[in-house]
C-alpha positions as CSV (number, residue, x, y, z in Angstrom):
1,M,0.0,0.0,0.0
2,S,2.8,2.4,0.9
3,G,4.5,1.7,-2.3
4,N,1.4,2.7,-4.3
5,I,1.1,5.9,-2.3
6,D,4.8,6.8,-3.0
7,A,4.3,6.2,-6.7
8,T,1.4,8.6,-6.8
9,T,2.4,12.1,-8.0
10,V,0.7,15.3,-8.9
11,S,0.8,14.3,-12.6
12,H,-1.8,11.6,-11.7
13,L,-4.4,14.2,-11.0
14,P,-7.2,14.6,-13.5
15,E,-6.3,16.9,-16.4
16,E,-9.2,19.2,-15.6
17,I,-7.8,19.8,-12.1
18,L,-4.3,20.3,-13.3
19,C,-5.5,22.9,-15.8
20,K,-7.0,24.9,-12.9
21,V,-3.8,24.6,-11.0
22,F,-1.6,25.7,-13.9
23,A,-4.0,28.6,-14.8
24,A,-3.6,30.0,-11.2
25,V,0.2,30.3,-11.6
26,S,1.1,33.8,-12.7
27,D,4.9,34.0,-12.2
28,T,6.7,33.5,-15.5
29,R,9.8,31.7,-14.1
30,T,7.5,29.3,-12.2
31,R,5.6,28.5,-15.4
32,N,8.7,28.0,-17.3
33,S,10.0,25.5,-14.7
34,L,6.7,23.6,-14.8
35,S,6.9,23.3,-18.6
36,L,10.3,21.5,-18.2
37,V,9.0,18.7,-15.9
38,C,7.5,16.4,-18.6
39,G,5.7,16.4,-21.9
40,S,2.2,16.5,-20.4
41,F,3.2,19.5,-18.1
42,L,4.6,21.3,-21.2
43,R,1.3,20.8,-23.0
44,L,-0.8,21.9,-20.0
45,E,1.4,25.0,-19.4
46,R,1.1,26.1,-23.1
47,R,-2.6,25.5,-23.0
48,T,-3.2,27.7,-19.9
49,R,-0.7,30.5,-20.7
50,T,-2.8,33.4,-21.9
51,S,-0.3,36.3,-21.6
52,L,3.1,36.6,-23.3
53,T,5.7,39.4,-23.6
54,L,8.2,38.8,-26.4
55,R,11.7,39.9,-25.6
56,G,13.8,38.4,-28.4
57,N,15.5,40.2,-31.3
58,A,13.4,41.3,-34.2
59,R,15.8,39.7,-36.6
60,D,14.8,36.3,-35.2
61,L,11.0,36.7,-35.9
62,H,11.2,33.9,-38.4
63,R,12.2,31.5,-35.5
64,I,9.2,32.4,-33.3
65,P,7.8,29.4,-31.5
66,T,4.4,28.0,-32.5
67,S,3.4,26.3,-29.3
68,F,1.7,29.3,-27.6
69,L,-1.6,28.9,-29.5
70,H,-3.7,29.9,-26.5
71,V,-2.1,33.2,-25.8
72,T,-4.7,36.0,-25.8
73,H,-2.6,39.0,-24.5
74,L,0.5,39.6,-26.6
75,D,3.0,42.3,-25.9
76,L,5.4,43.2,-28.8
77,S,6.5,46.6,-27.4
78,F,9.8,45.3,-25.8
79,I,11.3,43.5,-28.8
80,S,14.9,44.4,-29.3
81,P,16.4,46.6,-30.6
82,W,14.0,48.7,-28.5
83,G,12.3,51.6,-30.3
84,H,12.9,50.4,-33.8
85,A,10.2,49.5,-36.2
86,L,9.1,45.9,-35.6
87,F,10.1,44.5,-39.0
88,C,13.1,46.8,-39.7
89,S,15.8,44.5,-38.2
90,S,14.9,41.3,-39.9
91,S,17.3,39.7,-42.3
92,A,17.5,41.2,-45.8
93,T,16.1,38.0,-47.4
94,A,13.0,37.9,-45.1
95,D,9.8,39.3,-46.5
96,P,8.2,41.6,-43.8
97,R,4.7,40.5,-45.0
98,L,5.5,36.9,-44.5
99,L,7.0,37.6,-41.1
100,A,3.8,39.4,-40.1
101,L,1.7,36.5,-41.3
102,R,3.9,34.1,-39.4
103,L,3.4,36.1,-36.2
104,R,-0.4,36.1,-36.8
105,D,-0.3,32.3,-37.2
106,A,1.9,31.7,-34.2
107,F,-0.7,33.5,-31.9
108,P,-4.1,32.9,-33.6
109,R,-6.2,33.8,-30.5
110,V,-4.9,37.2,-29.7
111,T,-7.5,39.6,-28.2
112,S,-5.1,42.2,-26.7
113,L,-2.1,43.5,-28.5
114,S,0.7,45.9,-27.4
115,V,3.2,47.1,-30.1
116,Y,5.9,49.7,-30.6
117,A,4.6,51.5,-33.7
118,R,7.5,53.7,-34.9
119,D,5.6,54.4,-38.1
120,P,2.3,53.3,-39.7
121,T,4.0,50.5,-41.6
122,T,4.2,48.3,-38.5
123,L,0.4,48.2,-38.0
124,Q,-0.3,47.9,-41.7
125,L,1.8,44.8,-41.8
126,L,0.5,43.3,-38.6
127,L,-3.1,43.8,-39.8
128,L,-2.7,42.4,-43.3
129,S,-4.5,39.4,-41.9
130,P,-6.1,40.8,-38.7
131,W,-6.8,38.8,-35.6
132,P,-10.6,38.1,-35.7
133,E,-11.0,38.5,-32.0
134,L,-8.7,41.5,-31.5
135,R,-10.5,43.9,-29.1
136,H,-7.7,45.7,-27.1
137,V,-4.8,47.6,-28.7
138,R,-2.0,49.5,-26.9
139,L,0.3,51.6,-29.1
140,V,3.8,52.7,-27.9
141,R,6.0,55.3,-29.4
142,W,8.4,57.6,-27.5
143,H,10.1,58.9,-30.7
144,Q,8.6,62.0,-32.4
145,R,5.9,61.6,-34.9
146,P,7.3,61.5,-38.4
147,P,6.5,65.0,-39.7
148,T,5.7,63.9,-43.2
149,L,2.8,61.8,-42.1
150,Q,-0.7,62.8,-43.1
151,P,-3.0,63.5,-40.2
152,G,-4.5,60.2,-38.9
153,S,-2.1,57.9,-40.8
154,D,-1.1,56.2,-37.6
155,F,-4.6,55.0,-36.9
156,A,-6.1,54.5,-40.3
157,A,-5.1,50.9,-40.7
158,L,-6.3,50.1,-37.1
159,F,-9.8,51.4,-37.5
160,S,-10.3,50.1,-41.1
161,H,-9.3,46.5,-40.2
162,C,-10.6,46.3,-36.6
163,R,-14.2,47.2,-36.7
164,N,-14.9,45.6,-33.3
165,L,-12.1,47.3,-31.3
166,S,-13.3,48.0,-27.8
167,S,-10.2,49.4,-26.1
168,L,-7.4,51.8,-27.4
169,D,-4.5,52.9,-25.2
170,L,-2.4,55.8,-26.5
171,S,-1.0,56.9,-23.2
172,A,2.6,56.1,-24.3
173,F,2.1,56.9,-28.0
174,Y,3.7,60.2,-29.3
175,H,1.2,61.7,-31.7
176,W,-0.6,64.9,-32.4
177,P,-4.0,65.6,-30.8
178,E,-5.5,66.5,-34.2
179,D,-4.6,63.1,-35.6
180,L,-7.4,61.1,-33.9
181,P,-10.7,62.9,-34.2
182,P,-10.9,62.8,-38.0
183,V,-10.2,59.1,-38.1
184,L,-13.0,58.4,-35.6
185,S,-15.4,60.5,-37.6
186,A,-14.4,58.7,-40.8
187,N,-15.0,55.2,-39.1
188,P,-18.3,55.6,-37.2
189,A,-18.9,51.9,-36.7
190,A,-15.5,51.3,-35.2
191,A,-15.7,54.4,-33.1
192,A,-19.1,53.3,-31.8
193,S,-17.7,50.0,-30.7
194,L,-15.0,51.6,-28.5
195,R,-15.6,51.1,-24.8
196,R,-12.2,52.3,-23.4
197,L,-10.1,55.2,-24.7
198,N,-6.9,56.3,-22.9
199,L,-5.5,59.6,-24.2
200,L,-3.3,60.5,-21.2
201,T,-0.3,61.0,-23.5
202,R,2.6,62.7,-21.7
203,S,4.1,64.0,-24.9
204,F,1.5,66.7,-25.1
205,T,2.3,70.3,-24.1
206,E,-1.3,71.5,-24.5
207,G,-3.3,68.3,-24.7
208,F,-6.6,67.8,-26.5
209,K,-8.5,71.0,-27.2
210,S,-12.1,71.4,-26.1
211,N,-13.5,71.0,-29.7
212,E,-11.4,67.8,-30.1
213,I,-12.7,66.3,-26.9
214,E,-16.3,67.1,-27.9
215,S,-15.7,65.5,-31.4
216,I,-14.2,62.4,-29.8
217,T,-17.0,61.9,-27.3
218,S,-19.6,62.5,-30.0
219,S,-18.0,59.8,-32.2
220,C,-17.7,57.3,-29.3
221,P,-21.1,57.4,-27.5
222,N,-20.6,54.0,-25.9
223,L,-17.4,54.8,-24.0
224,E,-17.2,53.5,-20.5
225,H,-13.6,54.5,-19.7
226,L,-12.3,57.9,-20.9
227,L,-8.9,59.3,-20.0
228,V,-7.8,62.5,-21.6
229,A,-4.8,64.9,-21.3
230,C,-6.1,68.5,-21.8
231,I,-5.6,72.0,-20.5
232,F,-7.9,73.9,-18.1
233,D,-6.0,77.2,-18.2
234,P,-8.5,79.8,-19.6
235,R,-5.6,81.8,-21.1
236,Y,-5.1,79.1,-23.8
237,L,-7.3,78.6,-26.9
238,G,-9.3,75.4,-26.6
239,F,-9.2,75.2,-22.8
240,V,-11.6,72.8,-21.1
241,G,-14.4,74.6,-19.3
242,D,-18.1,74.3,-18.6
243,D,-19.2,73.5,-22.1
244,T,-16.7,70.6,-22.6
245,L,-17.7,69.0,-19.3
246,L,-21.3,69.2,-20.1
247,A,-20.6,67.7,-23.6
248,I,-18.8,64.7,-22.1
249,A,-21.8,64.0,-19.8
250,S,-24.2,64.3,-22.6
251,N,-22.3,62.4,-25.3
252,C,-21.0,59.5,-23.0
253,P,-23.6,58.8,-20.3
254,K,-22.3,55.2,-19.8
255,L,-18.9,56.3,-18.4
256,T,-17.8,54.4,-15.3
257,L,-14.3,56.0,-15.4
258,L,-13.5,59.6,-16.2
259,H,-10.0,60.9,-16.0
260,L,-9.3,64.5,-17.0
261,A,-5.8,65.8,-16.3
262,D,-4.2,69.1,-17.1
263,T,-0.9,68.5,-18.9
264,S,1.0,70.6,-16.3
265,S,0.2,67.9,-13.8
266,F,2.6,65.5,-15.6
267,A,5.5,67.7,-14.5
268,N,4.8,66.9,-10.8
269,R,5.9,70.3,-9.7
270,R,6.7,70.6,-6.0
271,D,6.6,74.4,-5.7
272,N,2.8,74.8,-5.6
273,D,1.6,77.4,-3.1
274,G,-1.9,76.1,-2.9
275,F,-4.0,78.6,-4.9
276,A,-3.0,78.7,-8.5
277,G,-2.7,82.0,-10.3
278,E,-5.8,81.5,-12.4
279,D,-9.3,80.0,-11.7
280,A,-10.6,77.2,-13.9
281,R,-13.7,78.0,-15.9
282,V,-15.6,75.2,-14.1
283,S,-18.6,76.4,-12.2
284,R,-20.4,74.6,-9.3
285,A,-23.5,74.2,-11.5
286,T,-21.5,72.5,-14.2
287,L,-20.0,70.1,-11.7
288,V,-23.4,69.3,-10.4
289,A,-24.7,68.7,-14.0
290,L,-21.6,66.5,-14.8
291,F,-22.1,64.3,-11.7
292,S,-25.8,64.1,-12.3
293,G,-25.3,63.0,-16.0
294,L,-22.8,60.2,-15.1
295,P,-24.6,58.1,-12.5
296,L,-22.5,55.0,-13.3
297,L,-19.2,56.5,-12.3
298,E,-16.9,54.3,-10.3
299,E,-13.6,56.2,-10.8
300,L,-13.2,60.0,-11.2
301,V,-10.0,62.0,-11.6
302,L,-10.2,65.8,-12.1
303,D,-6.6,67.0,-11.9
304,V,-7.3,70.6,-13.0
305,C,-4.2,72.5,-11.8
306,K,-6.3,75.7,-11.8
307,N,-8.5,76.8,-8.9
308,V,-11.9,75.2,-8.5
309,R,-13.3,77.0,-5.5
310,E,-16.2,76.2,-3.1
311,S,-16.5,72.7,-4.3
312,S,-18.1,71.2,-1.1
313,F,-21.7,71.3,-2.4
314,A,-20.8,69.8,-5.7
315,L,-19.0,66.9,-4.0
316,E,-22.1,66.3,-1.9
317,V,-24.1,65.9,-5.1
318,L,-21.4,63.6,-6.3
319,S,-21.9,61.3,-3.3
320,S,-25.6,61.1,-4.0
321,K,-25.7,61.0,-7.8
322,C,-22.8,58.5,-8.2
323,P,-23.4,55.8,-5.6
324,K,-20.9,53.4,-7.2
325,L,-18.0,55.8,-6.9
326,R,-15.0,54.0,-5.4
327,V,-11.9,56.0,-6.6
328,L,-11.6,59.8,-6.5
329,K,-8.7,62.1,-7.2
330,L,-9.0,65.9,-7.1
331,G,-6.3,68.4,-8.0
332,Q,-6.5,72.1,-7.1
333,F,-10.1,71.8,-5.7
334,H,-10.7,74.0,-2.7
335,G,-13.3,73.9,0.0
336,I,-13.7,70.1,-0.4
337,C,-14.7,69.7,3.3
338,L,-15.8,72.6,5.5
339,A,-15.9,70.6,8.7
340,L,-18.5,72.9,10.4
341,G,-20.0,71.4,13.5
342,S,-20.7,67.7,13.8
343,R,-22.5,67.2,10.4
344,L,-20.4,65.6,7.6
345,D,-20.2,67.6,4.4
346,G,-18.5,67.8,1.1
347,I,-16.1,64.9,0.2
348,A,-16.7,63.3,3.6
349,L,-20.1,62.2,2.3
350,C,-18.6,60.0,-0.4
351,Q,-18.7,57.1,2.0
352,G,-18.2,54.3,-0.5
353,L,-14.8,55.5,-1.5
354,R,-11.9,53.0,-1.4
355,S,-9.2,55.3,-2.9
356,L,-8.9,59.1,-2.4
357,S,-6.2,61.5,-3.6
358,V,-6.2,65.2,-2.6
359,N,-3.7,67.4,-4.4
360,N,-3.0,71.0,-3.6
361,C,-6.1,71.9,-1.6
362,E,-5.2,75.2,-0.1
363,D,-7.8,75.2,2.7
364,L,-7.7,71.6,3.8
365,D,-6.6,71.5,7.5
366,D,-6.5,68.9,10.3
367,M,-10.2,69.3,11.0
368,G,-11.1,68.7,7.4
369,L,-8.8,65.7,7.2
370,I,-10.4,64.2,10.3
371,E,-13.9,64.7,8.9
372,I,-12.8,62.8,5.8
373,G,-11.6,60.0,8.0
374,R,-14.9,59.9,9.8
375,G,-17.0,59.9,6.6
376,C,-14.9,57.9,4.2
377,S,-14.5,55.0,6.6
378,R,-13.7,52.4,3.9
379,L,-10.6,54.0,2.5
380,V,-7.9,51.5,1.5
381,R,-5.7,54.0,-0.3
382,F,-5.1,57.7,0.6
383,E,-2.8,60.3,-1.1
384,L,-2.1,63.7,0.3
385,K,-0.1,66.2,-1.7
386,G,0.7,69.9,-1.4
387,C,-1.7,70.5,1.5
388,K,0.3,73.0,3.7
389,H,-2.2,73.3,6.6
390,V,-2.2,69.6,7.5
391,T,0.0,68.6,10.4
392,E,1.2,65.4,12.0
393,K,-1.7,65.4,14.5
394,G,-4.4,65.6,11.9
395,L,-2.9,62.9,9.8
396,R,-2.4,60.6,12.7
397,T,-5.9,61.0,13.9
398,M,-7.3,60.3,10.5
399,V,-5.0,57.2,10.3
400,C,-6.4,56.0,13.6
401,L,-10.0,56.3,12.3
402,L,-9.0,54.3,9.2
403,R,-6.8,51.8,11.0
404,R,-8.9,48.8,10.0
405,T,-8.9,49.4,6.2
406,L,-6.0,51.7,5.2
407,I,-3.0,49.9,3.6
408,D,-1.7,52.3,0.9
409,V,-0.6,55.8,1.8
410,K,1.2,58.6,-0.1
411,V,2.3,61.8,1.6
412,S,4.3,64.4,-0.4
413,C,4.9,68.2,-0.7
414,C,3.2,69.0,2.7
415,V,5.3,71.6,4.5
416,N,4.3,70.4,8.0
417,L,4.9,66.7,7.2
418,D,8.6,65.9,6.8
419,T,9.8,62.4,6.8
420,V,9.9,61.9,10.6
421,A,6.5,63.6,11.1
422,S,4.9,61.5,8.3
423,L,6.2,58.2,9.7
424,R,5.2,59.1,13.2
425,A,1.7,59.9,12.0
426,L,1.4,56.5,10.4
427,E,2.4,54.6,13.6
428,P,-1.1,53.3,14.2
429,I,-1.0,51.3,10.9
430,R,2.6,50.2,10.9
431,D,1.6,46.6,11.3
432,R,-0.9,46.9,8.4
433,I,0.3,49.2,5.7
434,E,1.5,47.5,2.5
435,R,2.5,50.4,0.2
436,L,4.0,53.7,1.3
437,H,5.4,56.9,-0.3
438,V,7.1,59.7,1.7
439,D,9.4,62.5,0.8
440,C,13.0,62.4,2.2
441,V,12.9,65.8,3.9
442,W,15.2,65.4,6.9
443,N,15.2,68.9,8.4
444,G,18.6,68.4,10.0
445,L,18.1,64.7,10.9
446,R,21.4,62.8,10.8
447,E,22.2,59.1,10.6
448,S,23.5,59.1,14.1
449,D,20.3,60.6,15.6
450,S,18.0,58.5,17.8
451,L,14.4,59.4,17.8
452,G,12.1,58.6,20.6
453,H,8.6,57.3,19.9
454,G,6.3,59.7,21.7
455,F,2.5,59.5,21.7
456,L,0.0,62.1,20.9
457,N,-3.3,63.1,22.6
458,F,-5.0,65.2,20.1
459,D,-7.6,67.7,21.4
460,L,-9.5,69.0,18.4
461,N,-10.9,71.9,20.4
462,G,-7.4,73.4,20.3
463,L,-7.7,73.9,16.5
464,D,-10.6,76.4,16.6
465,E,-10.4,79.2,14.1
466,P,-12.1,82.6,14.6
467,K,-14.2,82.1,11.4
468,R,-15.6,78.7,12.3
469,K,-17.6,77.2,15.1
470,R,-16.5,73.7,15.8
471,Q,-18.1,71.0,17.8
472,R,-16.3,70.4,21.1
473,C,-14.8,67.0,20.9
474,K,-11.7,65.2,21.9
475,Y,-10.0,62.2,20.2
476,D,-7.9,60.4,22.8
477,L,-5.6,58.1,21.0
478,E,-4.8,56.1,24.2
479,V,-8.0,54.1,23.7
480,D,-7.0,53.1,20.1
481,E,-5.7,49.6,19.3
482,S,-2.3,50.1,20.8
483,N,-2.9,48.2,24.0
484,G,-3.5,51.4,25.8
485,S,0.2,52.4,25.8
486,G,0.2,54.7,22.8
487,Y,3.1,52.8,21.4
488,Y,2.6,50.7,18.2
489,G,6.0,49.1,17.8
490,K,8.7,49.8,15.3
491,S,8.2,47.0,12.8
492,W,6.4,47.6,9.4
493,D,5.5,44.0,9.2
494,R,3.4,44.0,6.0
495,L,5.2,46.8,4.1
496,Q,6.1,45.4,0.6
497,Y,6.6,48.5,-1.5
498,L,8.3,51.8,-0.5
499,S,8.5,54.9,-2.7
500,L,10.8,57.8,-1.8
501,W,11.4,61.3,-3.2
502,I,14.7,63.0,-2.4
503,G,16.4,66.1,-3.6
504,V,19.8,66.3,-5.3
505,G,22.6,66.6,-2.7
506,D,20.7,65.0,0.1
507,L,21.6,61.6,1.6
508,L,19.6,58.5,2.0
509,T,21.4,57.4,5.1
510,P,19.0,58.9,7.8
511,L,16.1,56.7,6.4
512,P,16.3,54.0,9.1
513,V,16.6,56.3,12.0
514,A,13.7,58.4,10.7
515,G,11.4,55.4,11.5
516,L,11.9,52.8,8.8
517,E,14.6,50.7,10.4
518,D,12.5,47.5,10.6
519,C,10.8,46.4,7.3
520,P,11.2,42.6,7.3
521,N,9.0,42.0,4.2
522,L,10.0,45.0,2.0
523,E,10.4,43.6,-1.5
524,E,10.4,46.6,-3.8
525,M,11.6,50.2,-3.7
526,R,11.3,53.2,-6.0
527,I,13.7,56.1,-5.3
528,K,13.3,59.3,-7.3
529,V,16.1,61.8,-7.2
530,E,15.2,65.2,-8.5
531,G,16.9,68.6,-8.8
532,D,19.6,70.6,-10.6
533,C,23.2,69.5,-10.1
534,R,24.5,72.6,-11.7
535,G,25.7,74.9,-9.0
536,Q,25.5,72.2,-6.3
537,P,28.6,71.9,-4.1
538,K,30.5,68.7,-4.2
539,P,28.9,66.3,-1.7
540,V,30.9,65.8,1.5
541,E,30.1,62.1,1.6
542,S,31.4,59.7,-1.1
543,E,28.1,57.9,-1.5
544,F,24.4,58.7,-1.7
545,G,23.5,56.0,0.8
546,L,22.2,53.0,-1.1
547,S,24.2,50.6,1.1
548,I,22.0,51.6,4.0
549,L,19.2,49.7,2.3
550,A,21.0,46.4,3.0
551,C,19.0,46.4,6.3
552,Y,16.0,45.2,4.3
553,P,16.5,41.5,3.9
554,Q,13.8,40.8,1.3
555,L,14.6,43.8,-1.0
556,S,14.9,42.4,-4.5
557,K,13.5,45.0,-6.9
558,M,14.5,48.6,-7.3
559,Q,13.7,51.5,-9.5
560,L,16.3,54.2,-9.2
561,D,15.0,57.2,-11.1
562,C,17.5,60.1,-11.7
563,G,15.8,61.1,-14.9
564,D,14.7,64.5,-13.5
565,T,18.2,65.2,-12.2
566,R,19.8,67.7,-14.5
567,G,23.5,68.5,-15.0
568,Y,26.4,68.6,-17.4
569,V,26.9,65.5,-19.4
570,L,30.1,66.8,-20.9
571,T,32.8,68.9,-19.3
572,A,31.4,70.9,-16.3
573,P,32.6,74.4,-15.4
574,S,35.4,74.7,-13.0
575,G,34.5,73.7,-9.4
576,Q,31.5,71.6,-10.4
577,M,31.0,67.9,-11.1
578,D,29.8,66.5,-14.4
579,L,27.1,63.9,-14.5
580,S,29.5,60.9,-14.5
581,L,30.7,61.9,-11.0
582,W,27.2,62.5,-9.8
583,E,26.3,59.0,-11.1
584,R,29.3,57.6,-9.1
585,F,27.9,59.3,-6.0
586,F,24.3,58.0,-6.6
587,L,25.3,54.4,-7.3
588,N,28.1,53.9,-4.8
589,G,27.2,50.9,-2.6
590,I,24.5,49.4,-4.9
591,G,26.6,46.2,-5.1
592,T,25.9,45.5,-1.4
593,L,22.2,44.9,-2.2
594,S,20.8,41.5,-3.2
595,L,18.8,42.9,-6.1
596,N,17.1,40.6,-8.6
597,E,15.7,43.4,-10.9
598,L,16.8,47.0,-11.4
599,H,15.4,49.8,-13.4
600,Y,17.7,52.8,-13.7
601,W,17.1,56.2,-15.2
602,P,20.4,58.1,-15.7
603,P,20.5,61.8,-15.1
604,Q,20.1,64.1,-18.1
605,D,21.6,67.1,-19.8
606,E,18.6,69.0,-21.1
607,D,20.7,71.1,-23.5
608,V,21.6,68.1,-25.6
609,N,18.6,65.9,-24.7
610,Q,20.8,63.1,-23.6
611,R,20.4,60.6,-20.8
612,S,23.5,58.4,-21.0
613,L,25.0,55.8,-18.6
614,S,28.5,56.8,-17.8
615,L,31.6,54.7,-17.3
616,P,31.6,54.9,-13.5
617,A,27.9,54.0,-13.5
618,A,28.5,50.9,-15.7
619,G,31.3,49.8,-13.4
620,L,29.2,50.1,-10.3
621,L,26.2,48.3,-11.8
622,Q,28.6,45.5,-12.7
623,E,29.0,44.9,-8.9
624,C,25.4,43.8,-8.6
625,D,26.2,40.0,-8.6
626,T,22.6,38.9,-8.0
627,L,20.9,40.8,-10.8
628,R,18.8,38.8,-13.4
629,K,17.1,41.8,-15.0
630,L,18.6,45.2,-15.8
631,F,16.8,47.9,-17.7
632,I,18.6,51.2,-18.5
633,H,16.1,53.9,-19.4
634,G,18.5,55.9,-21.5
635,T,21.6,55.2,-23.6
636,T,25.1,54.0,-23.1
637,H,28.1,52.9,-25.3
638,E,28.5,49.3,-26.5
639,H,31.7,48.8,-24.6
640,F,30.0,50.0,-21.4
641,M,27.3,47.4,-21.9
642,N,29.9,44.7,-22.0
643,F,30.6,45.3,-18.3
644,F,27.2,43.7,-17.6
645,L,28.4,40.4,-19.1
646,K,30.4,39.9,-15.9
647,I,27.2,39.7,-13.8
648,P,26.9,35.9,-13.5
649,N,23.1,35.3,-13.6
650,L,22.0,38.3,-15.7
651,R,19.4,37.1,-18.2
652,D,17.6,40.2,-19.4
653,V,19.2,43.6,-20.3
654,Q,17.7,46.4,-22.4
655,L,18.2,50.0,-23.2
656,R,15.0,52.0,-23.4
657,E,14.8,55.6,-24.4
658,D,11.3,55.8,-23.0
659,Y,11.2,59.6,-22.5
660,Y,9.9,62.4,-24.7
661,P,11.3,63.0,-27.1
662,A,13.5,59.9,-27.6
663,P,16.5,60.7,-29.8
664,G,15.6,59.9,-33.4
665,N,19.1,59.8,-34.9
666,D,21.6,58.6,-32.3
667,M,25.0,58.5,-34.0
668,S,26.9,56.9,-31.2
669,T,27.3,53.2,-30.9
670,E,24.8,52.5,-28.1
671,M,21.4,52.4,-30.0
672,R,22.5,51.0,-33.3
673,V,21.0,47.7,-34.4
674,G,24.3,46.0,-34.8
675,S,25.7,46.9,-31.4
676,C,22.5,45.8,-29.5
677,S,22.5,42.5,-31.4
678,R,26.2,41.8,-30.7
679,F,25.6,42.4,-26.9
680,E,22.5,40.2,-26.9
681,D,24.4,37.4,-28.7
682,A,27.2,37.6,-26.1
683,L,24.6,37.6,-23.3
684,N,22.8,34.6,-24.6
685,R,26.0,32.6,-25.2
686,R,26.8,32.5,-21.5
687,Q,26.0,29.5,-19.3
688,I,23.5,30.4,-16.5
689,C,23.7,28.1,-13.5
690,D,19.9,27.8,-12.9
């Protein structure tokens, strides 16, 4: 009997059960390992794999495997050499049309497609024999639109061949706003089939004009998701105002997601003083009409970047007219919560919200924040940005009120909330929070400092203002879930993702003593370094402080973004450091971390539009012995790339110029097709132990 039990393995389970098991596995490496067990596992893995991202070289398209017949989501946007037209790197003897047909035959069931479309030829070839079930398309292009193209040429083939397209994502596709409306008007059947349209394209300086938005929504009456980059500044022609918002509600009444963002919000400016210089031409009556006309809304983003005043009443209407609303983001809205007396008002009445982002609200203070905590008691995610009247006490009290649900918090650009204050305010949810963003604003804190963990009794009556009558009430945090001691412990037990902003010249080393010393399950970090190196004194320390992150034992993924760090890529003036020395400063110590995956954005020289990895940076990245994936969001020279061949288990390396505008004619060796191919050949020839 025992022998029979020992001989029984998982492969003896019925195939129907195994299919369910395999379908539940999402990790790519795990699936690859399963497919190597035996022939039956290989067939099951291929049958249940529905998503695939191709990362080979475009010259090898003729060798594409034909065993992934059940793939429905196909991503071709990362094929090497990155940024080149899909069929431009194939061998001279290969017919691009035959390669396109082979791609179509290898993945016959594709319903969702992502592709880097440098020019219209790519889509024209791919759609020679279109996928019959294709419903979702995402186009990518960071290079400038070819100036000789006729308006709409990028989209003509797509709408003429895909009449049943339901989703189009152009958020990473460099084009002109005037390209799309005429194509939609010329293809009314295809436009009417669209359910999702993402036009949050960061390449725009002015975005879609009001007449273009009205034309798009008129052509696509069945839209459920609409995301548009536009401009609310009334000093510009074609600004979005009352008439455009009313047209959106009238033309697309089925919307469940509406995202309107002013293009200036993409810059993430940190010098906002609360009130903008101009008021948006968005009236309270228009907001009421907009919310009343979109009763199915589940997610709403209005990042206006111009003042929308006295919005409390309109937000009360939003809570009653849009009962399904779960996600809300407001930018430059003022008077969102008046907090007068004990009655909830404004945004605090949106009690079904799961996610709330409040950006640059001039008059939001601690009392308003606490009212939001009382009313929006189901919040899972909360973002607070640029609210200068909010203090540690107000944020901490709100966090206490939301202790049972809140697991994702972002606090930035709030003058009264430096790093230490923000982390102290979040003490009540230290054992629950999973994702966190804070700004590294030390205010004199040093690595050697030791901070005590005090506890706050917050008497709301002490916040009375002469212009308001407030209910007398007192929140005593001693009775919260802290065992009556007011001390919640130092460990961030569930924190998995940490995002940091830090200014050029500041050090990362005070981070642990600021309150983040114990994060046993932290797996991923994003660090954004921002500022102008020009004129900065030479740092006293030799390294930025990455080695301090070795105290996080599970840290395996990192995004180090220095893309908004500006300096001199060539010879710097006397007494200043060029970007190669700054990169040495930023990356010193990275080899002490056990990273599995790294995304790195080199600093830039705006004058020459260049973001290039320097020799010191390449040498320091070479010290990351545990890396398997390395993505450089910029350029580098071929002989610098060869440094990476010394990383023993490195499997995936790519240069991506995914910033606007990506250089179109790079004459150095880094982005040429031949140099990329030579490096990839050398990488693939190596023996990998696992």
